[in-house]
C-alpha positions in Angstrom: 0.0 0.0 0.0 3.1 2.1 0.5 4.2 5.2 -2.0 1.2 4.7 -4.3 -0.1 8.4 -4.3 1.3 11.5 -6.0 2.1 13.7 -3.0 3.1 17.1 -4.4 4.5 19.8 -2.3 2.5 22.9 -1.5 3.1 25.5 -4.1 5.5 28.3 -3.3 4.5 32.0 -3.1 3.3 33.8 -6.2 5.5 34.3 -9.2 8.0 37.1 -9.5 6.8 39.8 -11.9 8.9 42.1 -14.0 8.4 45.8 -13.4 6.9 47.8 -16.2 4.7 45.1 -17.6 1.8 45.5 -15.2 -1.0 44.3 -17.5 0.9 41.2 -18.5 2.0 40.6 -15.0 -1.5 40.8 -13.6 -2.8 38.5 -16.2 0.0 36.0 -15.5 -0.7 36.1 -11.8 -4.4 35.6 -12.4 -3.7 32.6 -14.7 -1.2 31.2 -12.1 -3.7 31.5 -9.3 -6.4 29.9 -11.4 -4.1 27.0 -12.0 -3.4 26.6 -8.3 -7.2 26.4 -7.6 -7.6 23.8 -10.3 -4.6 21.8 -9.1 -6.0 21.8 -5.5 -9.3 20.4 -6.9 -7.5 17.7 -8.9 -8.6 19.2 -12.2 -5.2 18.6 -13.8 -6.1 19.4 -17.4 -7.6 22.8 -16.5 -4.6 23.4 -14.2 -2.2 22.7 -17.1 -4.1 25.1 -19.4 -4.0 27.9 -16.8 -0.3 27.4 -16.0 0.5 27.3 -19.7 -1.2 30.7 -20.0 0.9 31.9 -17.1 4.1 30.7 -18.8 3.1 32.4 -22.0 2.6 35.7 -20.2 5.6 35.3 -17.9 8.1 32.9 -19.6 10.7 33.4 -16.9 8.4 32.3 -14.1 10.1 29.2 -12.4 7.0 28.8 -10.2 4.7 28.5 -13.2 6.8 25.7 -14.7 7.1 24.0 -11.3 3.3 24.1 -10.8 2.6 22.9 -14.3 5.0 20.0 -13.6 3.0 19.1 -10.5 -0.2 19.0 -12.7 1.5 16.8 -15.2 2.6 14.6 -12.3 -1.0 14.4 -11.0 -2.0 13.0 -14.4 0.8 10.5 -14.4 2.7 12.1 -17.2 6.1 12.0 -15.5 8.2 12.8 -18.6 6.4 16.1 -19.1 6.5 16.7 -15.3 10.3 16.2 -15.3 10.7 18.5 -18.3 8.8 21.3 -16.4 10.7 20.8 -13.2 14.0 20.9 -15.1 12.9 24.2 -16.7 12.0 25.6 -13.3 15.4 24.6 -11.9 17.1 26.2 -14.8 15.3 29.5 -14.1 15.7 29.2 -10.3 18.5 26.8 -9.2 17.6 27.4 -5.6 14.0 26.2 -6.0 14.3 23.2 -3.6 10.7 22.0 -4.1 11.4 21.5 -7.9 14.3 19.2 -7.1 12.1 17.3 -4.6 9.2 16.9 -7.1 11.5 15.9 -10.0 13.1 13.4 -7.6 9.7 12.0 -6.9 8.9 11.7 -10.6 12.3 9.9 -11.2 11.5 7.5 -8.3 8.1 6.6 -9.8 9.9 5.9 -13.1 12.3 3.6 -11.2 15.3 5.8 -11.8 16.5 5.8 -8.2 20.0 7.3 -8.8 18.5 10.4 -10.4 15.9 10.6 -7.6 18.6 10.4 -4.9 20.6 13.1 -6.6 17.6 15.4 -6.8 16.6 14.8 -3.2 20.2 15.3 -2.1 20.2 18.7 -3.8 16.9 19.6 -2.1 18.5 18.6 1.2 21.5 20.8 0.5 19.3 23.8 -0.2 16.9 23.1 2.7 18.7 20.8 5.2 15.9 21.1 7.8 13.2 19.8 5.5 12.2 16.5 7.0 10.2 15.5 3.9 13.2 15.7 1.7 15.2 13.4 4.0 12.2 11.0 4.1 11.8 11.1 0.3 15.5 10.3 -0.2 15.2 7.4 2.2 12.3 6.0 0.2 14.4 6.3 -3.0 17.3 4.6 -1.3 15.0 1.8 -0.2 13.9 1.4 -3.8 17.5 1.0 -4.8 18.0 -1.6 -2.0 20.3 0.6 0.1 18.5 -0.2 3.3 21.1 1.1 5.8 21.3 4.5 4.2 17.5 4.5 3.9 17.2 4.0 7.6 19.7 6.8 8.2 17.6 9.2 6.2 14.4 8.3 8.0 16.3 8.7 11.3 17.2 12.2 10.3 13.7 13.0 9.2 12.3 11.8 12.5 15.0 13.8 14.4 14.0 17.0 12.6 10.3 16.3 12.9 9.5 13.7 15.7 5.8 14.0 15.0 6.2 13.0 11.3 4.0 9.8 11.4 4.7 8.8 7.8 8.5 8.8 8.4 8.0 6.3 11.3 5.8 4.2 9.1 8.3 4.2 6.2 11.2 3.3 8.5 9.1 0.5 9.8 8.7 -0.8 6.2 12.5 -1.0 5.9 12.8 -2.9 9.2 10.1 -5.2 7.8 12.2 -5.7 4.6 15.2 -6.6 6.9 12.9 -9.0 8.8 13.4 -7.0 12.0 9.7 -7.5 12.9 9.9 -6.1 16.5 11.4 -2.8 15.3 8.9 -2.6 12.5 6.0 -3.1 14.8 7.4 -0.5 17.2 7.6 2.1 14.4 4.2 1.3 13.1 2.8 1.7 16.6 4.4 5.1 17.0 3.0 6.1 13.6 -0.5 5.1 14.7 -0.1 7.1 17.9 0.9 10.2 16.0 -1.7 9.8 13.3 -4.6 7.4 14.2 -5.9 7.8 10.6 -2.7 6.5 8.9 -4.1 3.4 7.2 -0.8 2.2 5.9 0.5 1.9 9.5 -2.4 -0.3 10.5 -2.0 -2.4 7.4 1.7 -2.9 7.8 1.5 -3.6 11.5 -1.2 -6.2 10.6 1.4 -7.8 8.3 3.8 -8.1 11.2 1.2 -9.7 13.4 0.2 -12.1 10.6 3.9 -13.1 10.1 4.1 -13.7 13.8 0.8 -15.7 13.7 -0.8 -13.3 16.2 -4.0 -13.6 14.1 -6.4 -11.7 16.4 -4.1 -8.6 16.4 -3.6 -8.9 12.7 -7.3 -9.0 12.1 -7.9 -6.0 14.4 -5.3 -3.9 12.5 -6.6 -4.9 9.0 -10.1 -4.1 10.2 -8.9 -0.6 11.2 -7.3 -0.2 7.8 -10.5 -1.3 6.0 -12.4 1.3 7.9 -10.0 4.0 6.7 -9.4 2.7 3.2 -12.5 0.6 2.3 -11.5 0.3 -1.4 -8.1 -1.3 -0.9 -8.2 -4.9 -2.1 -4.9 -5.9 -0.4 -6.3 -5.2 3.0 -9.3 -7.4 2.5 -7.0 -10.1 1.0 -4.6 -10.1 4.0 -7.5 -10.1 6.5 -9.0 -13.0 4.6 -5.6 -14.8 5.0 -5.7 -14.1 8.7 -9.3 -15.4 9.0 -8.2 -18.6 7.1 -5.4 -19.1 9.7 -7.9 -18.8 12.4 -10.2 -21.3 10.8 -13.0 -18.7 10.1 -13.6 -19.7 6.6 -16.8 -17.9 6.0 -15.3 -14.5 6.9 -12.2 -15.4 4.9 -14.4 -16.2 1.9 -16.2 -12.8 2.3 -12.9 -10.9 2.3 -11.5 -12.7 -0.7 -14.8 -12.0 -2.5 -14.5 -8.3 -1.7 -10.8 -8.3 -2.8 -12.0 -9.9 -6.1 -14.7 -7.3 -6.6 -12.2 -4.5 -6.1 -9.4 -6.2 -8.1 -11.0 -8.6 -10.5 -7.8 -9.7 -12.2 -6.0 -10.8 -9.0 -5.4 -14.6 -9.5 -4.3 -15.2 -5.9 -7.6 -13.9 -4.5 -9.4 -16.5 -6.6 -7.0 -19.3 -5.5 -7.5 -18.4 -1.8 -11.2 -18.1 -2.1 -11.2 -21.5 -3.9 -9.4 -23.0 -0.9 -12.2 -21.8 1.5 -14.6 -23.8 -0.8 -12.3 -26.8 -0.6 -12.6 -26.9 3.2 -16.4 -27.0 2.7 -16.1 -29.8 0.1 -17.6 -27.6 -2.6 -15.4 -28.8 -5.4 -17.5 -27.3 -8.2 -16.7 -23.8 -6.7 -13.1 -24.8 -6.1 -12.8 -25.7 -9.8 -14.6 -22.5 -10.9 -12.3 -20.2 -8.8 -9.1 -22.1 -9.8 -10.1 -22.0 -13.5 -10.5 -18.2 -13.3 -7.2 -17.9 -11.4 -5.4 -20.1 -13.9 -6.8 -17.9 -16.7 -5.2 -14.9 -15.0 -2.0 -16.8 -14.0 -1.5 -19.8 -16.3 2.1 -20.4 -15.0 1.1 -21.7 -11.5 1.9 -25.4 -11.2 0.4 -25.5 -7.8 -2.9 -24.1 -9.1 -3.2 -26.8 -11.8 -2.4 -29.4 -9.1 -5.1 -28.1 -6.8 -7.7 -28.0 -9.5 -6.6 -31.5 -10.6 -7.2 -32.7 -7.0 -10.7 -31.1 -7.1 -11.5 -33.0 -10.3 -10.1 -36.1 -8.6 -12.5 -35.7 -5.7 -15.4 -35.4 -8.1 -14.2 -38.7 -9.8 -13.3 -36.8 -13.0 -9.9 -38.6 -13.3 -9.2 -37.7 -17.0 -9.4 -34.0 -16.2 -7.4 -34.5 -13.0 -4.6 -36.3 -14.9 -4.6 -33.5 -17.6 -4.1 -30.9 -14.8 -1.4 -32.8 -13.0 0.4 -33.3 -16.3 0.3 -29.6 -17.0 1.6 -28.9 -13.5 4.6 -31.2 -14.2 5.2 -29.5 -17.5 5.4 -26.2 -15.8 7.5 -27.4 -12.9 9.1 -30.8 -13.5 10.4 -30.8 -9.9 7.0 -30.4 -8.3 6.6 -33.7 -6.4 3.0 -33.4 -5.3 1.8 -33.4 -9.0 3.5 -36.7 -9.6 2.0 -38.2 -6.5 -1.5 -36.9 -7.3 -1.3 -38.1 -10.9 -0.3 -41.5 -9.6 -3.4 -41.6 -7.4 -5.6 -40.6 -10.4 -3.9 -43.3 -12.6 -4.4 -45.8 -9.8 -8.1 -45.0 -9.7 -8.2 -45.7 -13.5 -6.4 -49.0 -13.0 -3.2 -47.9 -14.6 -1.0 -49.4 -12.0 2.3 -49.5 -13.8 2.0 -45.8 -14.7 0.8 -45.0 -11.2 3.9 -46.7 -9.7 6.1 -44.7 -12.0 4.6 -41.5 -10.8 4.9 -42.6 -7.1 8.5 -43.5 -7.7 9.3 -40.1 -9.2 7.5 -38.4 -6.3 9.6 -40.3 -3.8 12.7 -39.5 -5.7 11.8 -35.8 -5.4 11.3 -36.2 -1.6 7.6 -36.8 -1.4 6.3 -39.6 0.8 3.0 -41.4 0.2 0.6 -40.8 3.0 
């Protein structure tokens, strides 16, 4: 759920106007202010039109280029955003916000080195800006430089101890390093500072799920659902926790909601299918795994599970076909050999069944 929103910095003060061109300057200011209003409302196309007018009337306005870049960023047009931020920096090399926003655009494009360079320049210009330190930490995490990422988050927190998002982001790095206790501590502090920070509940829920503290995991996911009711991942993870607790009806409901919100998520179909398995409803198991396989046709385990469902229905030909496909996808997947052996045994193909059982044993699988 983390770094998925375009958080642009608040616009700087009004543009600098050249003396002696009052009419043009006033018109440029009006266009700029109109752009800011549209940008605040999320009306990015209208904002771009207004900022373009401001640039036409005042072509040396760094702030107009900067703000138009933010509007392009809001639309997801990062190349145009970067071009505008670059122009703004050329006009005003001390405009730290332009470096930060360009760094953010580079980060979303996966160019972490350029992002880090821009954030570093923003930090040089405004060394007490906790957001710049935090942003560089996120870019460093994206690059895999976890130690320096933590150092940047440390500095952001030192500069602004009440910065809940920095605590949450540092917790994510600790999670990545499998330091679950430190991660949980940071998420808890983030929640204390901002009880409406859904990401902190979601991520702390992941820690509890990893630790098999399922009641606490469910409580945190429920808090996250309340704050972000359209996030499929939260429902999916809560469903996983319900499964672990044996509450299959609630798990099924959560996977169903995850599917509604994200209909092309194969794993949600697979997991919901397993809740039907526990109820012995093999027709629904087959339906969900068929849909999941359509979305992810490279899963040997999915073919094996659907094959087992066919086997439980006595449809051994279809079962064997699925086990064979699982083996084709993953020749080292021992359960597929074992299950195909069972299906062949049911069809009276004893020699072929024994060959499959032997291969399963060779791969480390023991017949139960």
